[in-house]
DOVEXDO-93968 format. One line per field, with one value per atom (N, C-alpha, C, O): x, y, z; residue number from 1; residue in one letter; atom name. Coordinates in steps of 0.1 Angstrom, whole numbers, plus 2048, in hexadecimal, padded with zeros to 3 digits. Each point is the difference from the previous one (the first is absolute). Example, Ala and Ser with C-alpha at 12.3 -4.5 7.8 and 13.67 -1.06 7.14 Angstrom:
% DOVEXDO-93968
c1 <- c(884;7F7;809;80A;7F2;809;7F8;805)
c2 <- c(7C7;80C;80C;800;80B;80B;80B;80B)
c3 <- c(84E;800;800;807;7F2;800;808;801)
i <- c(1;1;1;1;2;2;2;2)
aa <- c(A;A;A;A;S;S;S;S)
at <- c(N;CA;C;O;N;CA;C;O)
END
This chain:
% DOVEXDO-93968
c1 <- c(9B9;7F5;804;809;7F0;804;7F8;805;7EF;7F8;7FA;7F9;80C;7FC;7F7;804;7F2;7F7;7F3;7FC;7FE;7F3;7F5;7FE;7FB;7F5;7F4;802;7F2;7F4;7FB;7FE;801;7FB;7F5;801;7F4;7F5;801;802;7FF;801;7F3;7FC;7FD;7F3;801;7F7;813;801;80E;809;7FB;80D;801;7F6;816;802;809;80A;7F4;808;7FA;7F4;813;7FB;807;80D;7EC;806;7F9;7F4;813;7FA;802;809;7ED;801;80D;803;804;80C;80D;80B;7F3;80B;808;7F9;814;808;7FF;803;7FA;7FF;806;802;801;804;7F4;7FA;804;7F5;806;80A;7F0;805;7F6;7F4;811;7F8;808;80C;7ED;808;806;7FC;80F;807;7F7;801;7F6;7F7;7F6;7FD;7FF;7F7;807;7FA;812;808;802;7FE;805;801;7F3;7FF;7F6;7F3;7FC;7FC;807;7FD;809;7FB;812;809;7FB;801;7FB;7FB;7F4;7FF;7F7;7F3;802;7FA;80F;801;80A;7FE;80C;80B;802;801;801;805;7F5;802;7F2;7F5;7FC;7FE;801;7FD;80B;7FE;80F;80B;7FE;803;7FA;7FE;7F5;801;7F4;7F4;804;7FC;80B;805;809;7FE;80B;80A;7F9;803;7F4;7F9;7F7;800;7F9;7F8;808;7FD;80F;809;805;800;805;805;7F6;802;7F2;7F6;7FB;7FF;7FF;7FB;80B;7FD;80F;80B;801;802;7FC;801;7F4;801;7F3;7F4;7FE;7FB;807;7FD;80C;800;80C;80C;800;809;7EC;7FF;805;7F9;813;806;7F7;7FF;7FC;7F8;7F3;7FD;7FD;7F4;803;7F9;812;805;803;7FD;80A;804;7F4;7FF;7F8;7F4;7F7;7FB;803;7F8;806;7F9;814;808;7FE;7FD;803;7FE;7F1;7FC;7FC;7F1;7FB;7F6;810;7FB;803;7FA;80E;803;7F5;7FE;7FB;7F5;7F5;7FD;7FE;7F6;807;7F9;813;807;800;7FC;809;800;7F2;7FE;7F9;7F2;7FA;7F9;80A;7FC;806;7F9;814;807;7F9;7FE;7FE;7FA;7F2;7FD;7FC;7F3;801;7F7;814;802;809;804;7FD;80A;7FB;809;7EA;7FC;803;804;7FA;804;80F;804;804;80E;805;809;7F0;804;7FE;807;7EF;7FD;80C;802;804;80B;80E;809;7F8;80C;7FF;7F8;810;800;80D;80B;7F4;80C;800;7F5;817;800;80A;808;7F7;809;807;7FC;810;808;806;805;7FB;806;80F;807;7FD;80F;805;7FA;811;806;807;806)
c2 <- c(39A;7F8;7F7;7F8;808;7F8;7F3;7F6;80A;7F4;7FD;808;7ED;7FD;7F4;7F6;809;7F5;804;80C;7EA;803;800;7F7;815;802;806;807;7F6;806;80C;7FE;80E;80B;806;801;803;806;80F;807;7FE;80E;805;7FC;80E;804;80A;800;809;80A;803;7FF;804;802;80A;801;804;809;7F8;7FA;806;7F9;7F4;7FD;7FC;7F4;7F4;7FF;7F8;7F4;7F3;801;7F5;7F3;7F6;800;7F6;7F6;7F8;7FC;802;7F8;809;7FA;812;809;803;801;800;802;80F;809;7F9;80E;800;7F6;817;802;805;80A;7F0;804;80A;7FC;810;80A;803;802;7FF;804;809;800;809;80A;7F9;7F5;811;7FA;7FF;7F6;814;800;7F4;7FA;803;7F5;7F3;7F7;808;7F4;7FE;7F5;816;7FF;7FD;7F8;80D;7FD;7F1;7FA;801;7F2;7F7;7F6;80E;7F8;800;7F6;816;801;7F7;7F9;808;7F9;7F1;7F8;804;7F1;7F9;7F4;813;7F9;806;7F9;814;806;800;7FC;809;800;7F2;7FE;7F8;7F2;7FB;7F9;80B;7FC;806;7FA;813;807;7FA;7FD;800;7F9;7F3;7FC;7FC;7F3;801;7F8;811;801;805;7FB;80F;805;7F5;7FE;7FA;7F5;7F6;7FB;801;7F6;805;7F8;814;805;801;7FC;809;802;7F3;7FE;7F8;7F3;7F8;7F9;809;7F9;806;7F8;815;806;7FD;7FE;801;7FE;7F1;7FC;7FB;7F2;7F7;7F7;80D;7F8;7F4;7F8;806;7F4;803;807;7F4;803;7FB;806;7EE;7FA;809;803;801;808;80E;804;801;80D;800;809;7EC;7FF;7FD;807;7F1;7FD;80C;803;804;80C;80B;808;7FA;80A;7FD;80A;7EA;7FD;801;804;7F9;800;80E;802;808;80E;805;80A;7F0;804;7FC;806;7EF;7FC;80B;803;802;80B;80D;807;7FB;80C;7FF;809;7EB;7FF;7FE;803;7F8;7FF;80E;803;806;80E;807;807;7F6;805;7FB;808;7EC;7FA;807;803;7FF;807;80E;806;801;80E;801;80B;7EA;801;80A;806;7FC;80A;80E;808;7FB;80D;802;80B;7EB;801;802;808;7F1;801;80E;804;803;80E;809;80B;7F2;808;7FE;808;7EC;7FD;803;7FA;80F;804;7FC;803;7F7;7FC;807;803;800;804;7F7;7F9;807;7F7;808;80B;7F0;806;7F5;7F6;80C;7F6;7FF;809;7EA;7FE;800;7FA;80C;801;7F4;7FF)
c3 <- c(C42;804;80B;7FE;80D;80B;800;805;7F5;800;7F2;7FB;7FF;7F2;800;7F8;80F;800;7F9;7FF;7FB;7F9;80A;808;7F8;80A;7F8;7F7;80E;7FA;809;80C;7EE;808;7F8;7F4;813;7F9;7FF;80B;7E9;7FE;7FA;7F5;812;7FB;7F5;7F8;808;7F6;7FD;809;7EB;7FC;7F4;7F9;805;7F4;7F7;805;7EE;7F7;7FA;804;7F4;7F9;805;7FF;807;805;7FB;7FD;802;7FB;80B;808;7F9;80A;7FE;7F5;816;800;7FE;800;7FD;7FE;80D;80B;7F4;80C;804;7F8;815;805;80E;806;7FE;80E;808;7FB;810;809;80A;807;7FA;809;80B;7FD;80F;80C;808;800;807;808;80C;804;801;80C;80C;807;7FB;80C;7FF;80A;7EA;7FE;803;806;7F6;803;80F;805;802;80F;806;80A;7F1;806;7FE;809;7EB;7FE;808;806;7FC;808;80F;806;7FF;80E;802;80A;7ED;802;7FE;808;7EF;7FD;809;803;802;808;80E;80A;7F7;80C;80B;80B;7F1;80A;805;80C;7EB;806;809;80A;7F3;809;80D;80B;7F6;80C;808;80C;7ED;807;806;80B;7ED;804;80C;80A;7F6;80B;80D;80B;7F4;80B;807;80C;7EB;805;807;80B;7EF;806;80D;80A;7F7;80D;80B;80B;7F1;80A;806;80C;7EB;804;808;809;7F3;807;80F;809;7F8;80D;809;80C;7ED;808;803;80B;7EC;802;803;807;7F3;802;7F7;801;7F7;7F8;7F2;7F8;804;7F3;7F5;7F5;80C;7F5;7FD;7F5;816;7FE;7FA;7F7;80E;7FB;7F1;7F8;804;7F2;7F7;7F6;80F;7F8;7FE;7F6;815;800;7F8;7F9;807;7F9;7F1;7F8;804;7F1;7FD;7F5;815;7FE;7FE;7F9;80D;7FE;7F2;7FC;7FD;7F2;7F7;7F5;80E;7F7;7FF;7F4;817;7FE;7F9;7F9;80A;7FA;7F1;7F9;802;7F1;7FB;7F4;813;7FC;7FE;7F6;813;7FF;7F4;7F8;806;7F4;7F3;7F7;809;7F4;7FE;7F5;816;7FE;7FC;7F9;80A;7FD;7F3;7FD;7FB;7F5;7F5;7FA;804;7F6;805;7F8;815;805;7FF;7FD;806;800;7F1;7FD;7FA;7F2;7FB;7F7;80E;7FB;805;7F9;812;805;7F9;801;7F9;7F9;7F1;7F9;802;7F2;7FA;805;7EF;7F9;7F2;7FB;800;7F2;7F9;806;7ED;7F8;7F5;7FC;801;7F5;7F8;805;7EE;7F7;802;803;7FC;801;7F2;7F7;806;7F3;7FC;7F5)
i <- c(1;1;1;1;2;2;2;2;3;3;3;3;4;4;4;4;5;5;5;5;6;6;6;6;7;7;7;7;8;8;8;8;9;9;9;9;10;10;10;10;11;11;11;11;12;12;12;12;13;13;13;13;14;14;14;14;15;15;15;15;16;16;16;16;17;17;17;17;18;18;18;18;19;19;19;19;20;20;20;20;21;21;21;21;22;22;22;22;23;23;23;23;24;24;24;24;25;25;25;25;26;26;26;26;27;27;27;27;28;28;28;28;29;29;29;29;30;30;30;30;31;31;31;31;32;32;32;32;33;33;33;33;34;34;34;34;35;35;35;35;36;36;36;36;37;37;37;37;38;38;38;38;39;39;39;39;40;40;40;40;41;41;41;41;42;42;42;42;43;43;43;43;44;44;44;44;45;45;45;45;46;46;46;46;47;47;47;47;48;48;48;48;49;49;49;49;50;50;50;50;51;51;51;51;52;52;52;52;53;53;53;53;54;54;54;54;55;55;55;55;56;56;56;56;57;57;57;57;58;58;58;58;59;59;59;59;60;60;60;60;61;61;61;61;62;62;62;62;63;63;63;63;64;64;64;64;65;65;65;65;66;66;66;66;67;67;67;67;68;68;68;68;69;69;69;69;70;70;70;70;71;71;71;71;72;72;72;72;73;73;73;73;74;74;74;74;75;75;75;75;76;76;76;76;77;77;77;77;78;78;78;78;79;79;79;79;80;80;80;80;81;81;81;81;82;82;82;82;83;83;83;83;84;84;84;84;85;85;85;85;86;86;86;86;87;87;87;87;88;88;88;88;89;89;89;89;90;90;90;90;91;91;91;91;92;92;92;92;93;93;93;93;94;94;94;94;95;95;95;95;96;96;96;96;97;97;97;97;98;98;98;98;99;99;99;99)
aa <- c(M;M;M;M;S;S;S;S;D;D;D;D;V;V;V;V;K;K;K;K;E;E;E;E;K;K;K;K;E;E;E;E;V;V;V;V;E;E;E;E;I;I;I;I;E;E;E;E;S;S;S;S;W;W;W;W;K;K;K;K;G;G;G;G;T;T;T;T;Y;Y;Y;Y;T;T;T;T;R;R;R;R;G;G;G;G;E;E;E;E;F;F;F;F;V;V;V;V;E;E;E;E;V;V;V;V;I;I;I;I;A;A;A;A;S;S;S;S;E;E;E;E;S;S;S;S;Q;Q;Q;Q;G;G;G;G;F;F;F;F;R;R;R;R;A;A;A;A;L;L;L;L;F;F;F;F;V;V;V;V;A;A;A;A;Y;Y;Y;Y;I;I;I;I;L;L;L;L;P;P;P;P;L;L;L;L;I;I;I;I;I;I;I;I;L;L;L;L;L;L;L;L;I;I;I;I;T;T;T;T;L;L;L;L;I;I;I;I;V;V;V;V;L;L;L;L;L;L;L;L;Q;Q;Q;Q;T;T;T;T;T;T;T;T;G;G;G;G;N;N;N;N;E;E;E;E;S;S;S;S;L;L;L;L;A;A;A;A;A;A;A;A;A;A;A;A;A;A;A;A;S;S;S;S;L;L;L;L;G;G;G;G;V;V;V;V;L;L;L;L;V;V;V;V;P;P;P;P;Y;Y;Y;Y;Y;Y;Y;Y;G;G;G;G;I;I;I;I;L;L;L;L;Y;Y;Y;Y;L;L;L;L;L;L;L;L;K;K;K;K;E;E;E;E;K;K;K;K;I;I;I;I;K;K;K;K;Q;Q;Q;Q;K;K;K;K;L;L;L;L;N;N;N;N;F;F;F;F;S;S;S;S;I;I;I;I;R;R;R;R;K;K;K;K;L;L;L;L;N;N;N;N)
at <- c(N;CA;C;O;N;CA;C;O;N;CA;C;O;N;CA;C;O;N;CA;C;O;N;CA;C;O;N;CA;C;O;N;CA;C;O;N;CA;C;O;N;CA;C;O;N;CA;C;O;N;CA;C;O;N;CA;C;O;N;CA;C;O;N;CA;C;O;N;CA;C;O;N;CA;C;O;N;CA;C;O;N;CA;C;O;N;CA;C;O;N;CA;C;O;N;CA;C;O;N;CA;C;O;N;CA;C;O;N;CA;C;O;N;CA;C;O;N;CA;C;O;N;CA;C;O;N;CA;C;O;N;CA;C;O;N;CA;C;O;N;CA;C;O;N;CA;C;O;N;CA;C;O;N;CA;C;O;N;CA;C;O;N;CA;C;O;N;CA;C;O;N;CA;C;O;N;CA;C;O;N;CA;C;O;N;CA;C;O;N;CA;C;O;N;CA;C;O;N;CA;C;O;N;CA;C;O;N;CA;C;O;N;CA;C;O;N;CA;C;O;N;CA;C;O;N;CA;C;O;N;CA;C;O;N;CA;C;O;N;CA;C;O;N;CA;C;O;N;CA;C;O;N;CA;C;O;N;CA;C;O;N;CA;C;O;N;CA;C;O;N;CA;C;O;N;CA;C;O;N;CA;C;O;N;CA;C;O;N;CA;C;O;N;CA;C;O;N;CA;C;O;N;CA;C;O;N;CA;C;O;N;CA;C;O;N;CA;C;O;N;CA;C;O;N;CA;C;O;N;CA;C;O;N;CA;C;O;N;CA;C;O;N;CA;C;O;N;CA;C;O;N;CA;C;O;N;CA;C;O;N;CA;C;O;N;CA;C;O;N;CA;C;O;N;CA;C;O;N;CA;C;O;N;CA;C;O;N;CA;C;O;N;CA;C;O;N;CA;C;O;N;CA;C;O;N;CA;C;O;N;CA;C;O;N;CA;C;O;N;CA;C;O;N;CA;C;O;N;CA;C;O;N;CA;C;O;N;CA;C;O;N;CA;C;O)
END
């Protein structure tokens, strides 16, 4: 186990008998992990860097470029928030009891 933190995950259907508070292992496919990583971290970084470089080249104003680069992330994460139900449908987890 690489991460042993307590987290709450919503599981809509499962096989087996589980009780609330029971220790389980949450399993997701590797491709889902990469998709989540890309959407949450890599794509925003790319957007931030492109905005920063373009504005630095066009305006030469570092303060404006930095502020705008951070500012473009607000609508990005806002859109992610609005699409959370659609994203949730694409992420599937399974659980397995820990012995």
